[in-house]
Phi, psi and omega in degrees: 000120182294155178291142177253119184276108190270143175294152180298323186297311178298326186289336180288346179277002180300325197237157170253108187296329186281314184268347180069026179231168178292136185301313191243154177268132185289147175239133186225154161288151178286162174127011174296122187271135178217144182292333177232082187290149171255353180215146179265353186241332187251146177300149177295150183249141178234140174245127184237121165273147185070033185292331181285347182280180177306305185295316185301317180296315178295319180294318174302311178306313180297315186288318181299322180293338178269005179084020176283157167260124188247127175245140176220155180252142177230151179276151181292126174215163185278350177234157180284138179235038184243030181305318186291349186250005187297326185282347178242002181280140173229144170309122184298348178280347178287142180297149172061038176283125187255346179252126182232134183244142184225149172287141177181166186203140177296348178276348185240100186289325182300314180297323176303309182300318175300317184292321178292321176290332184280312182285324186050070179286152173274334180223133174242130182240112178267093182251356184292140180190162155270097193260008181269113189300307184302322185287338181295333175292328181273335183233054186298312186293318181296316180305311183295327183288322185273311190280313180278292186289328173304316173296319178297319174307312181292321174299317178300315178301314183294320183289320177300317184298322185285324179292318186281329190253339186075006179280164179232065169293171185235148189236128174251122178253124181279112172265184183210147179296344179292347174291331175294322176054251188268003182290143186288141184277161000278149185255138178222200191286347178262356180292131176299141172284143177216067186294146189236020180203154170310321178296314181294317180299320181295317175300319177298317175301317182296317178303310180290329172298318181294313181302314181295318183295322179291319181282326186283327185238009177058052181253151179273098179228129177243142168256127177257113184264093189263131173280174187308132181222130188234177177177174177299343180270002180298143178294143195285357175263353174282145191303319182296312182288325173306313182294316185290320179299312180295319174299322171301315182290325180293318180304317183267011176073026186256351180209150182257317190232147172235124179259124180236175179251239184285111184273353185261353172300134179251139181223161177254100185258128169233185189261136183299330180298318178293322186287326178292331178294321179294322177304313182296318185295328179296327181276001177259000185278163175293330175220158187280152174197180178246144185220136167281123176243119188198164183270340183091354178251145175236141183225149175273161175298331175295322177295316183297322184290320179299310179293322177294322177296323178294320178290328182282335187072042179236137171276096186296334180295343183261356184226359179258133174235150181264130176243126184295339181300334182271001175279142179276150174299328168227115189271150171254113194276320195212107175239129179212119185271153172242106182260026180305324181297312184298318176301316184289311185271316180274345183071021182264144166207154178293136182254338183251124186284166174304313185297317181297320182293316175300315182297317182298316175295319176295310183300326179289321180281337171297320180295314179301319180291319174306314180294320178296317184294319178301313175301317175299319181290337179271003173097005181275149175267133183233134179239086184295142167296143175091349183296327176300337186275002179080000000 
């Protein structure tokens, strides 16, 4: 579905600044289908933290297509940060608006509690995080507060809501393959965690918080241990998108150099659209559990760069320099997931190949660079996002 570029005025109608809630109550025809419905008359409701991120936008898109009413939280900012949702956003004054955004933050438990009690979701997806691994070394305390303690805050809100209302919603906690760190591949659900960054340590803490809440209070909570997943919506400071964005700009003469760190690190890369499907499947099972989600293939950053440059038609060896600042203090050398359990129980498998994913990312960023070049040739000033990051 092509993106719809919305005018600023309607977008400002999304929020009630004083109350921090959506201005209107959505109205829907009944009929949202769910494998384990909690209501016979109303569509199921989902609550997503991190809805403005790559995974959150794909998940919201996926759930809306299944007839869900989707609620997400965004942090208050002086500028809009909902670009990834533009193609599924509707003015809340329109009838049957199924996507609703609310101000909220994983650092604020009281606001989370109010929202959960107000919305009464059937499914909660905790995707919010400070998710940049290299940055976590520089902002370790903040990363821990949002990734680890933030997850605990939302889990506590979830537990209280279940106890006080008698409802039985379900909770998805987003884990990360970074939790495995230095453990030998292939990694599966029984592989010991050996985190190698503040981000990974925080994700491991959130994982065990979720397990403990599930076992101590008999709650439906699933951990998804997702290996790397990318797309054209990936943030421009992450290495994969940084590569494809820079190659597009280099191709059109808008940039001369691309600075990278460790080209030999190996990752199991899939497409985010495949991975959000796995999140949903976990919450449709009869009992909660933890699942590794991965393609089972591993590629180095160098291999990603080779393929992306080939698609873009750029000789990367003439324009890529290695910058030590992009090396991690403690590196994760080799991640490769074993998702046999997910294939057997969930019936999930990756449908988009590594090559298809890379090609889609490059083609998207070539188009962005082409648009930028056109504007410059027409005499317009352009300040592309991500340029400062090299």
